[in-house]
C-alpha positions in Angstrom: 0.3 0.1 0.1 1.1 3.2 -0.7 2.0 6.1 1.5 -0.5 9.2 2.0 0.1 12.0 4.3 2.6 10.0 6.3 0.8 6.6 6.2 1.6 4.8 3.0 2.4 2.4 -1.9 0.1 0.1 -1.8 2.0 2.6 -6.4 2.0 1.1 -8.6 2.0 0.7 -0.2 0.4 -2.2 8.4 1.1 -4.7 6.0 -1.6 -6.1 4.0 -1.1 -10.0 4.2 -1.0 -12.2 1.2 -3.7 -15.0 1.4 -2.6 -18.1 -0.2 -5.6 -19.9 -1.8 -6.4 -23.5 -3.5 -7.2 -24.2 -7.1 -10.6 -25.0 -7.0 -12.8 -23.1 -9.4 -16.5 -22.4 -8.8 -18.4 -21.3 -11.8 -18.4 -17.3 -12.1 -21.7 -16.4 -11.0 -21.1 -12.9 -10.4 -23.9 -10.6 -9.9 -24.0 -6.7 -10.4 -23.3 -4.6 -7.6 -26.1 -3.5 -5.4 -26.6 0.2 -6.0 -28.1 0.4 -2.5 -26.7 -1.7 0.5 -28.6 -4.9 1.4 -28.9 -5.3 4.9 -26.7 -8.2 6.3 -28.3 -11.3 7.3 -27.5 -11.5 11.0 -26.8 -14.7 12.7 -24.7 -16.1 15.7 -21.7 -16.9 13.7 -18.8 -14.3 13.4 -18.0 -11.5 11.0 -14.9 -13.1 9.4 -11.6 -10.8 8.0 -9.3 -12.7 5.6 -6.3 -10.6 5.7 -4.5 -9.1 8.9 -2.9 -6.2 7.2 -3.7 -2.8 7.9 -7.1 -2.8 6.5 -7.9 -6.3 8.3 -6.8 -5.2 11.3 -8.0 -1.4 11.4 -11.4 -3.0 10.2 -11.3 -5.4 13.4 -10.4 -2.8 15.9 -13.4 -0.2 14.2 -15.9 -3.2 14.8 -14.7 -4.0 18.5 -14.8 0.0 18.9 -18.5 -0.1 17.9 -19.6 -3.3 19.5 -18.0 -5.1 22.4 -20.1 -8.3 21.8 -20.0 -9.2 17.9 -17.7 -12.1 17.6 -14.7 -11.2 15.1 -12.5 -13.7 13.6 -9.3 -13.0 11.2 -7.8 -15.6 9.0 -4.1 -14.8 8.0 -1.6 -16.6 5.7 1.6 -15.0 7.9 2.2 -14.6 11.1 -0.5 -11.8 11.9 2.2 -9.5 13.3 1.0 -5.7 13.7 3.3 -3.3 12.0 3.3 0.0 9.9 3.9 -1.0 6.3 5.0 2.5 5.2 8.1 2.4 7.1 9.3 -0.7 5.3 10.7 1.9 2.5 12.7 4.0 5.2 13.3 1.7 8.0 16.9 1.2 7.0 18.0 5.0 7.5 16.1 4.8 10.8 18.4 1.7 11.9 15.1 -0.3 12.4 15.1 -4.2 11.9 11.9 -6.0 11.8 11.4 -6.3 15.8 11.6 -2.9 15.9 8.9 -2.0 13.5 6.7 -4.9 14.7 4.3 -3.2 17.7 2.3 -6.3 18.2 1.9 -10.2 17.8 -1.2 -11.7 16.5 -1.7 -13.1 20.0 -1.4 -9.7 21.7 -3.6 -7.9 19.4 -6.2 -10.8 19.7 -6.0 -10.5 23.3 -6.7 -6.9 23.1 -9.4 -6.7 20.8 -11.3 -9.7 22.3 -11.3 -11.5 19.2 -10.1 -14.8 17.2 -6.9 -14.7 14.8 -5.6 -17.7 13.1 -2.2 -17.2 11.9 -0.6 -19.2 9.0 -4.0 -20.1 7.9 -4.9 -20.4 4.1 -8.3 -19.6 3.0 -8.8 -22.0 0.0 -12.4 -21.4 -1.1 -15.5 -19.6 -0.2 -18.8 -21.5 -0.2 -21.4 -18.4 -0.4 -24.4 -20.9 -0.7 -23.6 -21.7 2.8 -21.6 -19.1 4.3 -18.6 -21.2 5.0 -14.9 -20.8 4.3 -12.9 -23.8 3.7 -9.3 -23.2 5.2 -6.3 -25.3 5.6 -7.2 -26.1 9.1 -11.0 -27.0 8.3 -14.4 -25.3 7.8 -15.6 -22.0 9.5 -18.9 -20.4 9.0 -19.6 -16.5 9.0 -22.4 -14.5 9.0 -20.6 -11.5 7.0 -17.2 -11.9 5.3 -14.7 -9.1 4.3 -11.9 -9.8 2.0 -8.9 -7.6 3.0 -6.6 -9.8 0.8 -4.4 -6.9 -0.2 -2.0 -7.0 -3.0 1.2 -8.8 -4.2 4.3 -7.5 -6.0 4.3 -7.8 -9.7 7.1 -10.2 -10.9 8.4 -9.3 -14.5 10.0 -12.3 -16.7 13.6 -12.5 -16.0 16.0 -14.9 -17.6 18.6 -16.7 -15.7 18.9 -17.1 -11.9 15.8 -15.0 -10.3 17.3 -16.0 -6.6 19.2 -12.6 -6.7 15.7 -11.0 -6.9 13.5 -10.1 -3.8 10.7 -7.8 -3.2 9.6 -6.3 0.1 5.6 -5.9 0.5 5.4 -7.0 4.2 7.4 -7.3 7.6 8.5 -11.0 6.6 9.8 -9.8 3.3 11.6 -7.0 5.2 13.1 -9.1 7.8 14.6 -11.3 4.9 15.8 -8.0 3.3 17.8 -7.1 6.3 19.4 -10.4 6.6 20.3 -10.6 2.9 21.8 -6.9 3.2 24.5 -8.0 6.0 27.1 -9.0 3.5 25.8 -7.0 0.4 27.0 -3.4 -0.9 25.8 -3.0 -4.5 22.0 -3.1 -4.8 20.1 -2.9 -8.1 16.3 -1.7 -7.8 14.3 -2.5 -10.6 11.5 -0.1 -10.8 11.9 3.6 -11.2 8.3 4.6 -9.6 7.2 5.6 -6.2 8.2 2.8 -4.1 11.7 2.4 -6.1 12.5 6.1 -5.5 11.7 5.7 -1.7 14.0 2.6 -1.5 16.7 4.4 -3.4 16.7 7.4 -0.9 16.6 5.0 1.9 19.4 2.8 0.5 21.9 5.5 -0.5 21.7 7.5 2.8 22.2 4.2 4.5 25.6 3.7 2.8 24.9 1.4 -0.1 25.8 1.8 -3.7 22.7 2.2 -5.7 21.4 1.9 -9.3 17.8 2.2 -10.3 16.7 0.4 -13.4 13.3 1.4 -14.7 11.4 1.9 -18.2 10.5 5.4 -17.6 12.1 8.5 -19.4 12.3 10.0 -15.8 11.5 8.7 -12.4 7.8 8.6 -11.5 6.9 9.3 -15.1 3.5 8.1 -14.6 2.9 10.4 -11.6 4.7 13.5 -12.1 5.9 15.8 -15.2 9.2 15.5 -16.8 10.9 18.5 -15.2 10.1 17.6 -11.8 11.2 13.6 -12.5 14.5 15.0 -13.8 15.0 17.2 -10.6 14.0 14.4 -8.4 16.6 12.1 -10.2 19.5 14.9 -10.3 19.1 15.2 -6.3 19.5 11.6 -6.0 22.2 11.4 -8.3 23.8 13.8 -6.4 23.9 11.6 -3.4 25.2 8.7 -5.6 22.2 7.2 -7.0 23.1 5.8 -10.6 20.1 5.5 -13.2 19.9 3.1 -15.8 16.5 4.7 -17.2 14.4 3.3 -20.4 15.9 0.1 -19.7 15.2 -3.4 -18.1 16.7 -6.6 -16.9 16.6 -9.4 -19.4 18.9 -11.9 -17.9 20.8 -12.6 -14.4 24.1 -14.4 -14.4 25.6 -15.1 -11.1 29.5 -14.1 -11.2 30.2 -15.3 -7.7 28.9 -16.5 -4.6 27.9 -13.0 -3.7 27.6 -11.3 -6.8 25.7 -11.4 -10.1 25.9 -9.5 -13.5 22.4 -8.0 -14.5 22.2 -8.1 -18.6 19.9 -4.9 -19.5 17.8 -4.8 -22.8 20.0 -2.0 -23.9 23.3 -4.2 -23.9 24.5 -2.9 -20.9 25.8 -5.0 -17.9 25.5 -4.0 -14.3 27.3 -5.9 -11.5 25.0 -6.3 -8.3 25.0 -8.1 -5.1 21.2 -8.0 -5.0 18.1 -7.0 -6.9 15.3 -5.4 -5.4 12.3 -5.5 -7.4 9.8 -2.5 -6.9 7.7 -2.4 -10.3 4.5 -2.2 -8.8 1.5 -4.3 -7.2 -1.4 -6.4 -8.3 -4.6 -6.7 -6.3 -4.9 -10.3 -4.8 -8.3 -11.1 -6.5 -8.3 -14.9 -7.3 -10.0 -15.9 -3.9 -13.0 -13.6 -5.0 -12.8 -14.5 -8.5 -13.3 -18.4 -7.9 -16.0 -17.4 -5.5 -18.0 -15.7 -8.4 -17.6 -12.2 -7.3 -17.4 -9.4 -9.7 -13.8 -8.6 -10.3 -12.2 -6.1 -12.4 -8.6 -4.7 -11.7 -9.5 -5.0 -8.0 -12.6 -6.7 -6.4 -15.5 -4.4 -7.2 -17.3 -2.9 -4.2 -20.2 -0.4 -3.9 -20.4 2.8 -2.1 -20.8 0.9 1.2 -18.1 -1.7 0.6 -20.2 -4.2 -0.4 -19.3 -6.8 -3.3 -21.7 -8.4 -5.4 -22.6 -10.6 -2.5 -24.8 -9.1 0.0 -23.0 -10.8 2.9 -19.4 -10.1 1.5 -17.7 -6.9 1.8 -14.0 -6.1 0.7 -11.4 -3.3 1.9 -8.1 -2.4 1.4 -5.7 -2.5 -1.9 -7.4 -5.5 -3.2 -10.5 -3.1 -4.0 -12.1 -1.5 -6.7 -14.5 1.5 -6.1 -16.3 3.7 -8.5 -13.2 5.9 -8.4 -10.8 3.1 -9.5 -8.4 0.8 -7.7 -7.8 2.0 -4.4 -4.0 1.4 -3.3 -3.5 4.2 -0.9 -3.7 4.3 3.0 -5.9 7.5 3.3 -8.7 6.4 1.2 -8.8 2.8 2.8 -8.9 4.5 6.4 -11.6 6.8 5.2 -13.6 3.5 3.9 -12.8 1.5 7.3 -15.6 3.3 9.8 -18.4 3.3 7.1 -17.7 -0.5 6.3 -17.6 -1.2 9.9 -21.0 0.5 10.7 -22.5 -1.1 7.6 -21.4 -4.5 8.8 -22.9 -3.8 12.0 -26.4 -3.0 10.3 -25.9 1.0 10.6 -25.8 1.8 7.0 -23.3 4.4 6.2 -22.2 5.2 2.9 -18.4 5.6 2.1 -17.2 9.2 1.5 -13.5 9.7 0.0 -12.0 13.1 0.3 -8.9 14.3 -1.7 -5.6 13.5 0.1 -2.2 13.9 -1.0 0.3 11.4 -1.2 3.7 12.2 0.7 6.6 10.4 -1.1 9.6 9.6 1.3 12.2 11.1 -0.4 13.5 13.5 2.3 16.9 14.2 0.2 14.2 16.2 -1.9 10.9 16.4 -0.7 7.7 15.6 -2.9 3.9 15.8 -2.4 1.5 14.5 -5.1 -1.8 14.7 -5.6 -2.0 11.8 -8.7 -3.7 12.4 -11.6 -6.0 9.6 -13.1 -4.5 8.1 -16.3 -7.8 8.8 -18.1 -8.0 12.2 -17.5 -7.3 14.9 -20.4 -5.3 18.2 -19.4 -1.9 19.8 -19.2 0.6 20.2 -16.5 1.3 24.0 -15.6 4.9 24.1 -13.9 6.4 27.1 -11.9 9.7 27.8 -10.3 9.8 29.1 -7.1 13.4 29.7 -5.4 14.8 26.8 -7.1 11.9 24.7 -6.3 9.1 23.3 -8.5 5.6 23.4 -8.2 3.1 21.5 -11.0 -0.5 21.6 -11.3 -2.6 19.6 -13.9 -5.5 21.4 -15.1 -8.6 19.9 -17.1 -9.4 21.6 -20.6 -12.2 23.3 -18.6 -9.9 24.7 -16.0 -10.6 22.3 -13.2 -7.4 21.4 -11.0 -7.2 17.6 -11.1 -3.9 16.9 -9.5 -0.7 18.5 -8.5 3.1 18.0 -7.4 5.1 19.9 -5.2 9.0 19.2 -5.0 11.2 20.9 -2.4 11.0 21.8 0.9 9.6 25.2 1.1 6.8 24.7 -1.6 5.4 22.0 0.7 3.6 24.9 2.5 1.4 24.9 -0.8 -0.3 21.4 -0.1 -3.1 22.7 2.1 -4.3 26.0 0.0 -3.8 23.3 -3.1 -5.6 20.7 -1.6 -8.6 22.8 -0.8 -8.7 24.3 -4.4 -8.6 20.8 -5.5 -11.4 19.8 -3.1 -13.6 22.8 -4.4 -13.2 21.7 -7.8 -14.0 18.2 -7.3 -17.2 19.3 -4.9 -18.6 21.4 -7.7 -18.2 18.5 -10.2 
């Protein structure tokens, strides 16, 4: 999940635990999303949440805050530890290991919230007709179900030895990453987007040699205009970050037990001790898809967080709302109270308000309000005391997004967000 206002990727990001699923497939019987919330059918069975990441945990906490008695069960494929996922991409420079990032174990937050958490448990199938889950430890009934299955790193095809490549998408990944870094010096980052730039900043400031490899003409090409991207690239380069843009890794050839040669599409070769893949995330929708729920890029939900099954909701960066895929923490946080109320029978539509993304590149601070890919318009860029501001306007003159690059111009964040909010309200 992606950082927003000092929380999180989910680009292209507490962690969203990946949920392993089986291979049995139900017929695709997805029904259209209800335009109005359907009152949940209450029973003595618990509200079940699949996924113990930020969305799953925060929803469990919100449910318990609103009801002291409703039974709540959480299934998670990992250990269920509670931590802040946004900290993963700047924990090195803060000298934090996995233990320092973990705030509670599954047992601790299970006890505190008076719920039931099943760690290391795979949900293999959803039997919608009988409101039952088939898991790796048996069958469990639910009254209402919430899919908080998160998103997983995208893997691009690379020939050769992929054992040199790793991603950091959760606390387990980060612990392994820290262990791998113990005897490493040269780190290649595959991906020049938001997460790639955050890790580049963190690694270079922690004393590593860093090369960023990406397909873009400039860093974060999909999110910021060229002038700002090139300025960010230059600022990171001044600290020692090397760039191989408009390029990609085609093959990895081990050179020794501790280093490898990366063969790039351009013909260049780069030596590295480790490859960190940060090319983006894809929503985990397979469980929902096999259950016959309506799925697009993510699990489709209506304005109440309800899927095409009236007793199944979805939340987090696996979700696709009417506004599109929601990988950022701020809109997810805005959805949680409404989904909790609706699950308990107090129907509450979700209201999403514009929230900027604070990119963790303190070498050169950057705040963005991303522009939807389908929007038409133009960037207008101004220089203010060697810092840059960029506003994206529609042909009708409505501000649809912005980017602020530099320390002083961050003071414009509030006024520009207000202007953006007014335009969106008028629309």
